[in-house]
VMD Tcl script that builds the backbone (N, CA, C; Angstrom):
set m [mol new atoms 534]
animate dup $m
set s [atomselect $m all]
$s set {name element resname resid chain x y z} {
  {N N MET 1 A 131.953 110.395 61.709}
  {CA C MET 1 A 133.070 109.750 62.219}
  {C C MET 1 A 132.713 109.245 63.659}
  {N N ALA 2 A 132.022 109.769 64.418}
  {CA C ALA 2 A 131.598 109.455 65.792}
  {C C ALA 2 A 130.837 108.161 65.711}
  {N N GLY 3 A 130.107 107.965 64.685}
  {CA C GLY 3 A 129.399 106.729 64.409}
  {C C GLY 3 A 130.324 105.574 64.110}
  {N N GLN 4 A 131.356 105.829 63.479}
  {CA C GLN 4 A 132.256 104.767 63.157}
  {C C GLN 4 A 133.025 104.287 64.464}
  {N N GLN 5 A 133.346 105.339 65.324}
  {CA C GLN 5 A 133.891 105.236 66.348}
  {C C GLN 5 A 133.139 104.196 67.364}
  {N N ARG 6 A 131.873 104.499 67.557}
  {CA C ARG 6 A 131.074 103.619 68.352}
  {C C ARG 6 A 130.997 102.277 67.746}
  {N N GLU 7 A 131.039 102.292 66.420}
  {CA C GLU 7 A 130.898 100.963 65.725}
  {C C GLU 7 A 131.967 100.075 66.154}
  {N N THR 8 A 133.180 100.516 66.159}
  {CA C THR 8 A 134.451 99.599 66.617}
  {C C THR 8 A 134.290 99.243 68.180}
  {N N GLN 9 A 133.890 100.329 68.758}
  {CA C GLN 9 A 133.769 99.949 70.314}
  {C C GLN 9 A 132.639 98.957 70.640}
  {N N SER 10 A 131.714 99.085 69.979}
  {CA C SER 10 A 130.534 98.013 69.995}
  {C C SER 10 A 130.970 96.645 69.662}
  {N N LEU 11 A 132.186 96.450 68.820}
  {CA C LEU 11 A 132.400 95.199 68.455}
  {C C LEU 11 A 133.124 94.365 69.787}
  {N N VAL 12 A 133.631 95.023 70.692}
  {CA C VAL 12 A 134.387 94.302 71.872}
  {C C VAL 12 A 133.320 93.571 72.428}
  {N N PRO 13 A 132.119 93.994 72.875}
  {CA C PRO 13 A 131.330 93.035 73.736}
  {C C PRO 13 A 130.886 91.758 72.773}
  {N N TRP 14 A 130.739 92.086 71.461}
  {CA C TRP 14 A 130.240 91.093 70.516}
  {C C TRP 14 A 131.399 89.921 70.454}
  {N N VAL 15 A 132.768 90.305 70.474}
  {CA C VAL 15 A 133.829 89.529 70.468}
  {C C VAL 15 A 133.940 88.779 71.664}
  {N N ALA 16 A 133.705 89.279 72.771}
  {CA C ALA 16 A 133.717 88.667 74.096}
  {C C ALA 16 A 132.536 87.657 74.184}
  {N N ALA 17 A 131.366 87.948 73.577}
  {CA C ALA 17 A 130.193 87.025 73.544}
  {C C ALA 17 A 130.516 85.842 72.592}
  {N N ALA 18 A 131.032 86.262 71.617}
  {CA C ALA 18 A 131.406 85.183 70.514}
  {C C ALA 18 A 132.499 84.198 71.155}
  {N N GLN 19 A 133.241 84.705 71.822}
  {CA C GLN 19 A 134.511 83.958 72.519}
  {C C GLN 19 A 133.700 82.841 73.610}
  {N N ARG 20 A 132.586 83.267 74.147}
  {CA C ARG 20 A 131.849 82.373 74.892}
  {C C ARG 20 A 130.902 81.415 74.208}
  {N N GLY 21 A 131.017 81.529 72.989}
  {CA C GLY 21 A 130.263 80.577 72.103}
  {C C GLY 21 A 128.876 81.101 71.606}
  {N N ASP 22 A 128.606 82.377 71.738}
  {CA C ASP 22 A 127.541 82.959 71.086}
  {C C ASP 22 A 127.628 83.129 69.705}
  {N N ARG 23 A 126.900 82.161 68.939}
  {CA C ARG 23 A 126.956 82.356 67.461}
  {C C ARG 23 A 126.367 83.462 66.820}
  {N N GLU 24 A 125.240 84.039 67.417}
  {CA C GLU 24 A 124.771 85.329 66.876}
  {C C GLU 24 A 125.673 86.642 67.029}
  {N N ALA 25 A 126.438 86.545 68.145}
  {CA C ALA 25 A 127.578 87.531 68.155}
  {C C ALA 25 A 128.460 87.257 67.005}
  {N N PHE 26 A 128.870 86.171 66.828}
  {CA C PHE 26 A 129.897 85.900 65.640}
  {C C PHE 26 A 129.154 86.347 64.369}
  {N N ALA 27 A 128.015 85.985 64.152}
  {CA C ALA 27 A 127.288 86.446 62.871}
  {C C ALA 27 A 127.338 87.981 62.849}
  {N N LEU 28 A 127.173 88.760 63.811}
  {CA C LEU 28 A 127.345 90.115 63.771}
  {C C LEU 28 A 128.896 90.457 63.337}
  {N N LEU 29 A 129.689 89.894 63.823}
  {CA C LEU 29 A 131.093 90.103 63.709}
  {C C LEU 29 A 131.307 89.990 62.191}
  {N N TYR 30 A 130.914 88.867 61.683}
  {CA C TYR 30 A 131.028 88.428 60.300}
  {C C TYR 30 A 130.255 89.753 59.528}
  {N N GLU 31 A 129.244 89.993 59.791}
  {CA C GLU 31 A 128.477 91.177 59.092}
  {C C GLU 31 A 129.454 92.368 58.882}
  {N N GLN 32 A 130.021 92.822 60.216}
  {CA C GLN 32 A 130.856 93.810 60.279}
  {C C GLN 32 A 132.177 93.811 59.316}
  {N N MET 33 A 132.699 92.649 59.513}
  {CA C MET 33 A 134.208 92.570 58.887}
  {C C MET 33 A 134.272 91.816 57.658}
  {N N ALA 34 A 133.142 91.301 57.092}
  {CA C ALA 34 A 132.952 90.626 55.860}
  {C C ALA 34 A 133.562 91.512 54.583}
  {N N PRO 35 A 133.288 92.653 54.581}
  {CA C PRO 35 A 133.700 93.628 53.527}
  {C C PRO 35 A 135.282 93.803 53.582}
  {N N VAL 36 A 135.834 93.820 54.765}
  {CA C VAL 36 A 137.211 93.897 54.893}
  {C C VAL 36 A 137.892 92.853 54.632}
  {N N VAL 37 A 137.449 91.635 54.883}
  {CA C VAL 37 A 138.275 90.277 54.634}
  {C C VAL 37 A 138.107 90.180 53.141}
  {N N HIS 38 A 136.944 90.385 52.612}
  {CA C HIS 38 A 136.829 90.208 51.057}
  {C C HIS 38 A 137.671 91.220 50.316}
  {N N GLY 39 A 137.893 92.511 50.759}
  {CA C GLY 39 A 138.766 93.385 50.019}
  {C C GLY 39 A 140.333 92.933 50.386}
  {N N LEU 40 A 140.678 92.463 51.471}
  {CA C LEU 40 A 142.036 92.021 51.587}
  {C C LEU 40 A 142.356 90.784 50.722}
  {N N LEU 41 A 141.352 89.812 50.652}
  {CA C LEU 41 A 141.663 88.855 49.676}
  {C C LEU 41 A 141.622 89.067 48.294}
  {N N LEU 42 A 140.677 89.987 47.954}
  {CA C LEU 42 A 140.574 90.578 46.473}
  {C C LEU 42 A 141.909 91.193 46.108}
  {N N ALA 43 A 142.557 91.789 46.984}
  {CA C ALA 43 A 143.709 92.485 46.787}
  {C C ALA 43 A 144.977 91.493 46.362}
  {N N ARG 44 A 144.646 90.270 46.741}
  {CA C ARG 44 A 145.824 89.235 46.435}
  {C C ARG 44 A 145.489 88.063 45.624}
  {N N VAL 45 A 144.209 87.643 45.566}
  {CA C VAL 45 A 144.089 86.384 44.864}
  {C C VAL 45 A 142.926 86.662 43.765}
  {N N ARG 46 A 143.008 85.561 42.972}
  {CA C ARG 46 A 141.805 85.697 42.018}
  {C C ARG 46 A 140.538 85.934 42.428}
  {N N THR 47 A 139.758 86.667 41.794}
  {CA C THR 47 A 138.182 86.840 42.128}
  {C C THR 47 A 137.424 85.692 42.300}
  {N N PHE 48 A 137.835 84.707 41.443}
  {CA C PHE 48 A 137.109 83.441 41.575}
  {C C PHE 48 A 137.382 82.690 42.944}
  {N N ASP 49 A 138.382 82.913 43.540}
  {CA C ASP 49 A 138.807 82.150 44.753}
  {C C ASP 49 A 138.332 82.931 46.100}
  {N N VAL 50 A 138.022 84.193 45.882}
  {CA C VAL 50 A 137.875 84.944 47.219}
  {C C VAL 50 A 136.587 84.565 48.046}
  {N N ALA 51 A 135.506 84.138 47.429}
  {CA C ALA 51 A 134.369 83.830 48.335}
  {C C ALA 51 A 134.752 82.484 49.183}
  {N N ASP 52 A 135.292 81.443 48.467}
  {CA C ASP 52 A 135.761 80.360 49.408}
  {C C ASP 52 A 136.794 80.633 50.364}
  {N N LEU 53 A 137.782 81.418 50.026}
  {CA C LEU 53 A 138.758 81.931 51.003}
  {C C LEU 53 A 138.157 82.595 52.157}
  {N N GLN 54 A 137.133 83.488 51.812}
  {CA C GLN 54 A 136.680 84.308 52.889}
  {C C GLN 54 A 135.848 83.371 53.815}
  {N N GLN 55 A 135.312 82.403 53.440}
  {CA C GLN 55 A 134.563 81.476 54.218}
  {C C GLN 55 A 135.664 80.639 55.164}
  {N N ASP 56 A 136.670 80.264 54.596}
  {CA C ASP 56 A 137.714 79.662 55.423}
  {C C ASP 56 A 138.328 80.585 56.539}
  {N N VAL 57 A 138.431 81.819 56.186}
  {CA C VAL 57 A 138.927 82.867 57.092}
  {C C VAL 57 A 137.971 82.963 58.307}
  {N N PHE 58 A 136.837 83.003 58.016}
  {CA C PHE 58 A 135.930 83.232 59.197}
  {C C PHE 58 A 135.774 81.874 59.876}
  {N N ALA 59 A 135.905 80.679 59.262}
  {CA C ALA 59 A 135.820 79.375 60.048}
  {C C ALA 59 A 136.981 79.257 60.975}
  {N N LEU 60 A 138.152 79.634 60.196}
  {CA C LEU 60 A 139.400 79.566 61.342}
  {C C LEU 60 A 139.467 80.674 62.180}
  {N N ALA 61 A 138.792 81.846 62.103}
  {CA C ALA 61 A 138.605 82.797 63.145}
  {C C ALA 61 A 137.671 82.240 64.208}
  {N N LEU 62 A 136.702 81.694 63.871}
  {CA C LEU 62 A 135.691 80.942 64.856}
  {C C LEU 62 A 136.367 79.953 65.799}
  {N N GLN 63 A 137.277 79.093 65.163}
  {CA C GLN 63 A 137.907 78.016 65.689}
  {C C GLN 63 A 138.981 78.757 66.691}
  {N N ARG 64 A 139.715 79.701 66.205}
  {CA C ARG 64 A 140.668 80.296 67.019}
  {C C ARG 64 A 140.307 81.437 68.017}
  {N N LEU 65 A 139.058 81.857 68.039}
  {CA C LEU 65 A 138.669 82.919 68.756}
  {C C LEU 65 A 138.918 82.866 70.260}
  {N N PRO 66 A 138.512 81.724 70.695}
  {CA C PRO 66 A 138.846 81.629 72.234}
  {C C PRO 66 A 140.237 81.981 72.616}
  {N N SER 67 A 141.212 81.874 71.788}
  {CA C SER 67 A 142.589 82.205 72.026}
  {C C SER 67 A 143.058 83.543 71.849}
  {N N LEU 68 A 142.060 84.509 71.481}
  {CA C LEU 68 A 142.262 85.868 71.300}
  {C C LEU 68 A 142.342 86.510 72.558}
  {N N GLN 69 A 143.365 87.011 73.116}
  {CA C GLN 69 A 143.527 87.469 74.507}
  {C C GLN 69 A 142.722 88.982 74.639}
  {N N ASP 70 A 142.782 89.780 73.534}
  {CA C ASP 70 A 142.331 91.153 73.750}
  {C C ASP 70 A 141.378 91.326 72.606}
  {N N PRO 71 A 139.886 91.493 73.055}
  {CA C PRO 71 A 138.825 91.599 72.102}
  {C C PRO 71 A 139.009 92.879 71.253}
  {N N GLU 72 A 139.727 93.829 71.704}
  {CA C GLU 72 A 139.876 95.016 71.047}
  {C C GLU 72 A 140.739 94.685 69.855}
  {N N ALA 73 A 141.594 93.812 69.720}
  {CA C ALA 73 A 142.510 93.386 68.744}
  {C C ALA 73 A 141.910 92.694 67.560}
  {N N PHE 74 A 140.645 92.428 67.735}
  {CA C PHE 74 A 139.794 91.475 66.740}
  {C C PHE 74 A 139.999 91.962 65.216}
  {N N PRO 75 A 139.858 93.087 65.027}
  {CA C PRO 75 A 139.813 93.468 63.613}
  {C C PRO 75 A 141.269 93.237 63.027}
  {N N GLY 76 A 142.368 93.638 63.690}
  {CA C GLY 76 A 143.645 93.509 63.144}
  {C C GLY 76 A 143.948 91.882 63.109}
  {N N TRP 77 A 143.507 91.320 64.080}
  {CA C TRP 77 A 143.750 89.801 64.283}
  {C C TRP 77 A 143.070 89.007 63.114}
  {N N LEU 78 A 141.878 89.345 62.889}
  {CA C LEU 78 A 141.137 88.871 61.792}
  {C C LEU 78 A 141.900 89.159 60.334}
  {N N CYS 79 A 142.278 90.387 60.216}
  {CA C CYS 79 A 142.964 90.811 58.880}
  {C C CYS 79 A 144.341 89.929 58.766}
  {N N SER 80 A 144.962 89.695 59.967}
  {CA C SER 80 A 146.138 88.873 59.755}
  {C C SER 80 A 145.762 87.456 59.377}
  {N N ILE 81 A 144.748 86.811 59.720}
  {CA C ILE 81 A 144.243 85.641 59.312}
  {C C ILE 81 A 143.945 85.717 57.829}
  {N N ALA 82 A 143.377 86.662 57.433}
  {CA C ALA 82 A 142.895 86.901 56.057}
  {C C ALA 82 A 144.125 86.895 55.151}
  {N N ARG 83 A 145.106 87.776 55.630}
  {CA C ARG 83 A 146.413 87.920 54.824}
  {C C ARG 83 A 147.084 86.625 54.776}
  {N N ASN 84 A 147.160 85.856 55.866}
  {CA C ASN 84 A 147.822 84.702 55.851}
  {C C ASN 84 A 147.122 83.573 54.904}
  {N N ALA 85 A 145.855 83.648 54.891}
  {CA C ALA 85 A 145.167 82.591 54.048}
  {C C ALA 85 A 145.566 83.010 52.659}
  {N N ALA 86 A 145.532 84.219 52.109}
  {CA C ALA 86 A 145.763 84.433 50.816}
  {C C ALA 86 A 147.071 83.977 50.395}
  {N N VAL 87 A 148.178 84.329 51.461}
  {CA C VAL 87 A 149.601 83.901 51.030}
  {C C VAL 87 A 149.449 82.312 51.014}
  {N N ASP 88 A 148.939 81.593 51.873}
  {CA C ASP 88 A 148.921 80.158 51.897}
  {C C ASP 88 A 148.232 79.634 50.606}
  {N N HIS 89 A 147.151 80.299 50.185}
  {CA C HIS 89 A 146.458 79.889 48.942}
  {C C HIS 89 A 147.321 80.164 47.792}
  {N N LEU 90 A 147.981 81.105 47.620}
  {CA C LEU 90 A 148.855 81.350 46.403}
  {C C LEU 90 A 149.928 80.432 46.390}
  {N N ARG 91 A 150.485 80.058 47.604}
  {CA C ARG 91 A 151.555 79.043 47.669}
  {C C ARG 91 A 151.152 77.634 47.233}
  {N N ARG 92 A 149.790 77.309 47.372}
  {CA C ARG 92 A 149.251 76.114 47.091}
  {C C ARG 92 A 148.840 75.981 45.625}
  {N N ARG 93 A 148.209 77.168 45.051}
  {CA C ARG 93 A 147.512 77.080 43.891}
  {C C ARG 93 A 148.325 77.618 42.840}
  {N N SER 94 A 148.690 78.939 42.589}
  {CA C SER 94 A 149.350 79.495 41.605}
  {C C SER 94 A 149.939 80.843 42.074}
  {N N PRO 95 A 151.185 80.984 41.547}
  {CA C PRO 95 A 151.839 82.109 41.935}
  {C C PRO 95 A 151.252 83.494 41.267}
  {N N ASP 96 A 150.429 83.295 40.231}
  {CA C ASP 96 A 149.913 84.379 39.609}
  {C C ASP 96 A 148.509 84.788 40.084}
  {N N PRO 97 A 148.374 85.992 40.858}
  {CA C PRO 97 A 147.027 86.340 41.528}
  {C C PRO 97 A 146.197 87.070 40.495}
  {N N ILE 98 A 146.712 87.234 39.175}
  {CA C ILE 98 A 145.921 88.192 38.339}
  {C C ILE 98 A 144.952 87.258 37.606}
  {N N GLU 99 A 143.842 87.972 37.267}
  {CA C GLU 99 A 142.679 87.266 36.564}
  {C C GLU 99 A 143.255 86.566 35.144}
  {N N PRO 100 A 142.668 85.536 34.730}
  {CA C PRO 100 A 143.103 85.042 33.382}
  {C C PRO 100 A 142.752 86.240 32.474}
  {N N ALA 101 A 143.588 86.329 31.340}
  {CA C ALA 101 A 143.371 87.470 30.289}
  {C C ALA 101 A 142.121 86.939 29.300}
  {N N ARG 102 A 142.073 85.633 28.959}
  {CA C ARG 102 A 141.088 85.396 28.075}
  {C C ARG 102 A 139.711 84.763 28.939}
  {N N THR 103 A 138.676 85.226 28.266}
  {CA C THR 103 A 137.370 84.654 28.793}
  {C C THR 103 A 136.659 84.163 27.403}
  {N N PRO 104 A 135.782 83.039 27.805}
  {CA C PRO 104 A 135.055 82.494 26.574}
  {C C PRO 104 A 133.957 83.343 26.027}
  {N N TYR 105 A 133.661 84.522 26.593}
  {CA C TYR 105 A 132.692 85.512 26.115}
  {C C TYR 105 A 133.169 86.843 26.239}
  {N N ALA 106 A 132.375 87.637 25.671}
  {CA C ALA 106 A 132.827 89.174 25.490}
  {C C ALA 106 A 132.211 89.661 26.819}
  {N N LEU 107 A 133.216 90.570 27.602}
  {CA C LEU 107 A 132.912 91.244 28.758}
  {C C LEU 107 A 132.249 92.716 28.439}
  {N N ALA 108 A 131.192 92.854 29.165}
  {CA C ALA 108 A 130.592 94.345 29.190}
  {C C ALA 108 A 131.986 95.289 29.291}
  {N N PRO 109 A 131.842 96.482 28.773}
  {CA C PRO 109 A 132.940 97.224 29.037}
  {C C PRO 109 A 133.304 97.570 30.391}
  {N N HIS 110 A 132.285 97.860 31.189}
  {CA C HIS 110 A 132.621 98.273 32.698}
  {C C HIS 110 A 133.129 97.155 33.363}
  {N N VAL 111 A 132.818 95.879 33.089}
  {CA C VAL 111 A 133.342 94.693 33.597}
  {C C VAL 111 A 134.917 94.659 33.234}
  {N N ALA 112 A 135.187 94.735 31.982}
  {CA C ALA 112 A 136.503 94.760 31.346}
  {C C ALA 112 A 137.272 95.748 32.173}
  {N N ASP 113 A 136.716 97.077 32.234}
  {CA C ASP 113 A 137.479 98.139 32.889}
  {C C ASP 113 A 137.703 97.939 34.395}
  {N N ALA 114 A 136.750 97.339 35.032}
  {CA C ALA 114 A 136.973 96.926 36.582}
  {C C ALA 114 A 138.176 95.830 36.664}
  {N N ARG 115 A 138.147 94.898 35.778}
  {CA C ARG 115 A 139.183 93.918 35.764}
  {C C ARG 115 A 140.537 94.594 35.496}
  {N N ARG 116 A 140.656 95.491 34.496}
  {CA C ARG 116 A 141.878 96.206 34.139}
  {C C ARG 116 A 142.274 97.007 35.408}
  {N N VAL 117 A 141.432 97.698 36.121}
  {CA C VAL 117 A 141.845 98.434 37.253}
  {C C VAL 117 A 142.288 97.566 38.535}
  {N N LEU 118 A 141.592 96.463 38.810}
  {CA C LEU 118 A 141.882 95.517 39.709}
  {C C LEU 118 A 143.357 94.858 39.471}
  {N N ALA 119 A 143.574 94.574 38.064}
  {CA C ALA 119 A 144.828 94.018 37.948}
  {C C ALA 119 A 145.954 95.076 38.129}
  {N N ALA 120 A 145.809 96.298 37.777}
  {CA C ALA 120 A 146.698 97.333 38.035}
  {C C ALA 120 A 146.964 97.558 39.638}
  {N N ILE 121 A 145.820 97.645 40.305}
  {CA C ILE 121 A 146.091 97.768 41.723}
  {C C ILE 121 A 146.854 96.355 42.337}
  {N N ARG 122 A 146.601 95.339 41.775}
  {CA C ARG 122 A 147.633 94.113 42.276}
  {C C ARG 122 A 149.004 94.269 41.811}
  {N N GLU 123 A 149.225 95.122 40.889}
  {CA C GLU 123 A 150.635 95.328 40.617}
  {C C GLU 123 A 151.337 96.237 41.526}
  {N N LEU 124 A 150.582 96.949 42.170}
  {CA C LEU 124 A 151.165 98.106 43.011}
  {C C LEU 124 A 151.901 97.512 44.275}
  {N N PRO 125 A 152.598 98.228 44.995}
  {CA C PRO 125 A 153.195 97.673 46.221}
  {C C PRO 125 A 152.155 97.343 47.316}
  {N N GLU 126 A 152.369 96.435 48.091}
  {CA C GLU 126 A 151.329 95.683 49.047}
  {C C GLU 126 A 150.847 96.948 49.778}
  {N N ALA 127 A 151.541 97.843 50.315}
  {CA C ALA 127 A 151.131 98.840 51.210}
  {C C ALA 127 A 149.816 99.488 50.575}
  {N N TYR 128 A 149.831 99.755 49.136}
  {CA C TYR 128 A 148.856 100.497 48.551}
  {C C TYR 128 A 147.644 99.627 48.262}
  {N N ARG 129 A 147.791 98.269 47.981}
  {CA C ARG 129 A 146.846 97.483 47.507}
  {C C ARG 129 A 145.628 97.428 48.395}
  {N N GLU 130 A 145.848 97.085 49.646}
  {CA C GLU 130 A 144.759 96.828 50.520}
  {C C GLU 130 A 143.848 98.044 50.751}
  {N N PRO 131 A 144.543 99.181 51.115}
  {CA C PRO 131 A 143.667 100.495 51.317}
  {C C PRO 131 A 142.951 100.779 49.934}
  {N N LEU 132 A 143.437 100.636 48.765}
  {CA C LEU 132 A 142.928 101.112 47.508}
  {C C LEU 132 A 141.637 100.042 47.212}
  {N N VAL 133 A 141.794 98.808 47.419}
  {CA C VAL 133 A 140.566 97.842 47.179}
  {C C VAL 133 A 139.557 98.269 48.223}
  {N N LEU 134 A 139.880 98.374 49.608}
  {CA C LEU 134 A 138.886 98.618 50.641}
  {C C LEU 134 A 138.125 99.807 50.420}
  {N N ARG 135 A 138.790 100.900 49.660}
  {CA C ARG 135 A 138.259 102.115 49.445}
  {C C ARG 135 A 137.408 102.084 48.237}
  {N N LEU 136 A 137.929 101.441 47.105}
  {CA C LEU 136 A 137.400 101.595 45.668}
  {C C LEU 136 A 136.355 100.545 45.421}
  {N N VAL 137 A 136.688 99.384 46.130}
  {CA C VAL 137 A 135.879 98.185 45.820}
  {C C VAL 137 A 134.825 98.093 46.859}
  {N N GLU 138 A 135.313 98.035 48.161}
  {CA C GLU 138 A 134.487 97.766 49.386}
  {C C GLU 138 A 133.763 99.108 49.850}
  {N N GLY 139 A 134.185 100.350 49.445}
  {CA C GLY 139 A 133.506 101.551 49.771}
  {C C GLY 139 A 133.686 102.079 51.169}
  {N N LEU 140 A 134.756 101.513 51.686}
  {CA C LEU 140 A 135.015 102.005 53.131}
  {C C LEU 140 A 135.859 103.409 53.106}
  {N N THR 141 A 135.584 104.152 54.133}
  {CA C THR 141 A 136.237 105.535 54.285}
  {C C THR 141 A 137.654 105.189 54.698}
  {N N GLY 142 A 138.502 106.337 54.706}
  {CA C GLY 142 A 139.824 106.214 55.260}
  {C C GLY 142 A 139.792 105.704 56.769}
  {N N PRO 143 A 138.927 106.587 57.548}
  {CA C PRO 143 A 138.875 106.129 59.031}
  {C C PRO 143 A 138.324 104.818 59.257}
  {N N GLU 144 A 137.306 104.375 58.433}
  {CA C GLU 144 A 136.896 102.914 58.493}
  {C C GLU 144 A 138.036 101.881 58.245}
  {N N ILE 145 A 138.853 102.288 57.185}
  {CA C ILE 145 A 139.983 101.270 56.818}
  {C C ILE 145 A 140.874 101.204 57.906}
  {N N ALA 146 A 141.113 102.328 58.624}
  {CA C ALA 146 A 141.973 102.422 59.690}
  {C C ALA 146 A 141.553 101.594 60.929}
  {N N GLU 147 A 140.343 101.888 61.176}
  {CA C GLU 147 A 139.628 101.169 62.340}
  {C C GLU 147 A 139.529 99.736 62.223}
  {N N LYS 148 A 139.462 99.186 61.107}
  {CA C LYS 148 A 139.037 97.625 60.750}
  {C C LYS 148 A 140.293 97.015 60.405}
  {N N THR 149 A 141.419 97.711 60.141}
  {CA C THR 149 A 142.591 96.827 59.798}
  {C C THR 149 A 143.655 97.116 60.734}
  {N N GLY 150 A 143.526 98.027 61.702}
  {CA C GLY 150 A 144.423 98.119 62.746}
  {C C GLY 150 A 145.688 99.157 62.307}
  {N N LEU 151 A 145.472 99.654 60.955}
  {CA C LEU 151 A 146.403 100.718 60.573}
  {C C LEU 151 A 146.187 102.146 61.246}
  {N N THR 152 A 147.072 102.971 61.169}
  {CA C THR 152 A 146.915 104.342 61.722}
  {C C THR 152 A 146.143 105.223 60.713}
  {N N PRO 153 A 145.197 106.037 61.059}
  {CA C PRO 153 A 144.524 106.842 60.128}
  {C C PRO 153 A 145.557 107.536 59.163}
  {N N GLY 154 A 146.639 108.110 59.686}
  {CA C GLY 154 A 147.612 108.790 58.837}
  {C C GLY 154 A 148.319 107.935 57.870}
  {N N SER 155 A 148.630 106.631 58.033}
  {CA C SER 155 A 149.050 105.824 57.216}
  {C C SER 155 A 148.261 105.339 56.175}
  {N N VAL 156 A 146.911 105.259 56.585}
  {CA C VAL 156 A 145.869 104.824 55.324}
  {C C VAL 156 A 145.865 106.190 54.541}
  {N N ARG 157 A 145.664 107.242 55.153}
  {CA C ARG 157 A 145.650 108.516 54.164}
  {C C ARG 157 A 146.730 108.706 53.170}
  {N N VAL 158 A 147.990 108.312 53.628}
  {CA C VAL 158 A 149.242 108.442 52.860}
  {C C VAL 158 A 149.095 107.325 51.836}
  {N N ASN 159 A 148.812 106.143 52.293}
  {CA C ASN 159 A 148.746 105.045 51.383}
  {C C ASN 159 A 147.702 105.212 50.266}
  {N N LEU 160 A 146.648 105.749 50.618}
  {CA C LEU 160 A 145.541 105.989 49.697}
  {C C LEU 160 A 145.904 107.053 48.663}
  {N N SER 161 A 146.601 108.073 49.131}
  {CA C SER 161 A 147.139 109.080 48.225}
  {C C SER 161 A 148.222 108.824 47.382}
  {N N ARG 162 A 149.188 108.165 47.823}
  {CA C ARG 162 A 150.289 107.581 47.181}
  {C C ARG 162 A 149.748 106.528 46.031}
  {N N GLY 163 A 148.911 105.566 46.685}
  {CA C GLY 163 A 148.382 104.568 45.753}
  {C C GLY 163 A 147.732 104.907 44.687}
  {N N MET 164 A 146.828 105.980 44.949}
  {CA C MET 164 A 145.867 106.622 43.799}
  {C C MET 164 A 146.769 107.211 42.787}
  {N N LYS 165 A 147.871 107.962 43.165}
  {CA C LYS 165 A 148.768 108.523 42.386}
  {C C LYS 165 A 149.440 107.457 41.433}
  {N N ARG 166 A 149.881 106.313 41.982}
  {CA C ARG 166 A 150.500 105.182 41.043}
  {C C ARG 166 A 149.571 104.699 40.299}
  {N N LEU 167 A 148.388 104.373 40.874}
  {CA C LEU 167 A 147.192 103.795 39.972}
  {C C LEU 167 A 146.859 104.568 38.760}
  {N N ARG 168 A 146.739 105.889 38.958}
  {CA C ARG 168 A 146.298 106.675 37.744}
  {C C ARG 168 A 147.672 106.628 36.816}
  {N N ALA 169 A 148.890 106.550 37.319}
  {CA C ALA 169 A 149.991 106.596 36.405}
  {C C ALA 169 A 150.017 105.308 35.552}
  {N N SER 170 A 149.641 104.248 36.434}
  {CA C SER 170 A 149.697 102.831 35.758}
  {C C SER 170 A 148.484 102.759 34.717}
  {N N LEU 171 A 147.457 103.415 34.894}
  {CA C LEU 171 A 146.238 103.380 33.924}
  {C C LEU 171 A 146.386 104.281 32.890}
  {N N GLY 172 A 147.387 105.333 33.052}
  {CA C GLY 172 A 147.586 106.267 31.918}
  {C C GLY 172 A 146.400 107.354 32.092}
  {N N VAL 173 A 145.988 107.456 33.391}
  {CA C VAL 173 A 145.142 108.639 33.605}
  {C C VAL 173 A 145.694 109.876 33.963}
  {N N MET 174 A 145.461 110.864 33.355}
  {CA C MET 174 A 145.941 112.203 33.476}
  {C C MET 174 A 145.206 113.053 34.501}
  {N N THR 175 A 145.759 113.787 35.369}
  {CA C THR 175 A 144.993 114.600 36.317}
  {C C THR 175 A 145.527 116.077 36.070}
  {N N ASP 176 A 144.525 116.987 36.499}
  {CA C ASP 176 A 144.974 118.350 36.273}
  {C C ASP 176 A 146.013 118.830 37.214}
  {N N ALA 177 A 146.997 119.460 36.747}
  {CA C ALA 177 A 148.124 120.033 37.468}
  {C C ALA 177 A 147.869 121.529 37.741}
  {N N ARG 178 A 146.800 121.953 38.321}
  {CA C ARG 178 A 146.428 123.166 38.426}
  {C C ARG 178 A 147.313 123.762 39.674}
}
mol reanalyze $m
mol bondsrecalc $m
mol representation Tube
mol addrep $m
């Protein structure tokens, strides 16, 4: 956990450098935050649209970065841009963020299962969607999710716990009641 704390603190100088036009600093910020942006978008829009939207989010962030007053606010600020990009995309494209049910070819069982789980996550309340995708798809820990989204560690912990419970129920997964 101490390593993750240092990681976030180390973003501040990179944000400041990127604000001064340092493209290498922005590339590092991209590397650190790309999984978070990907996860936030994946929780809302079709998988097919995520990569393009992710690029749009970072292009907009680069354009608006000079207006960011507090470099420590960068992770939450970038997450807001990603969330807004997803909402705007859904307004323009389609109100249905779920993957198409039919495909022209047979899916491998693990791909079909992954799509089923992602569809079930997208049906959950918004507060549970993001933390679950960031944990299950992007592989972030609870403290990393809190750190990179601006949420408190307690709210991430509660939302992951409640979200997993609802996801299991939605998928019909039974758990031991020991």
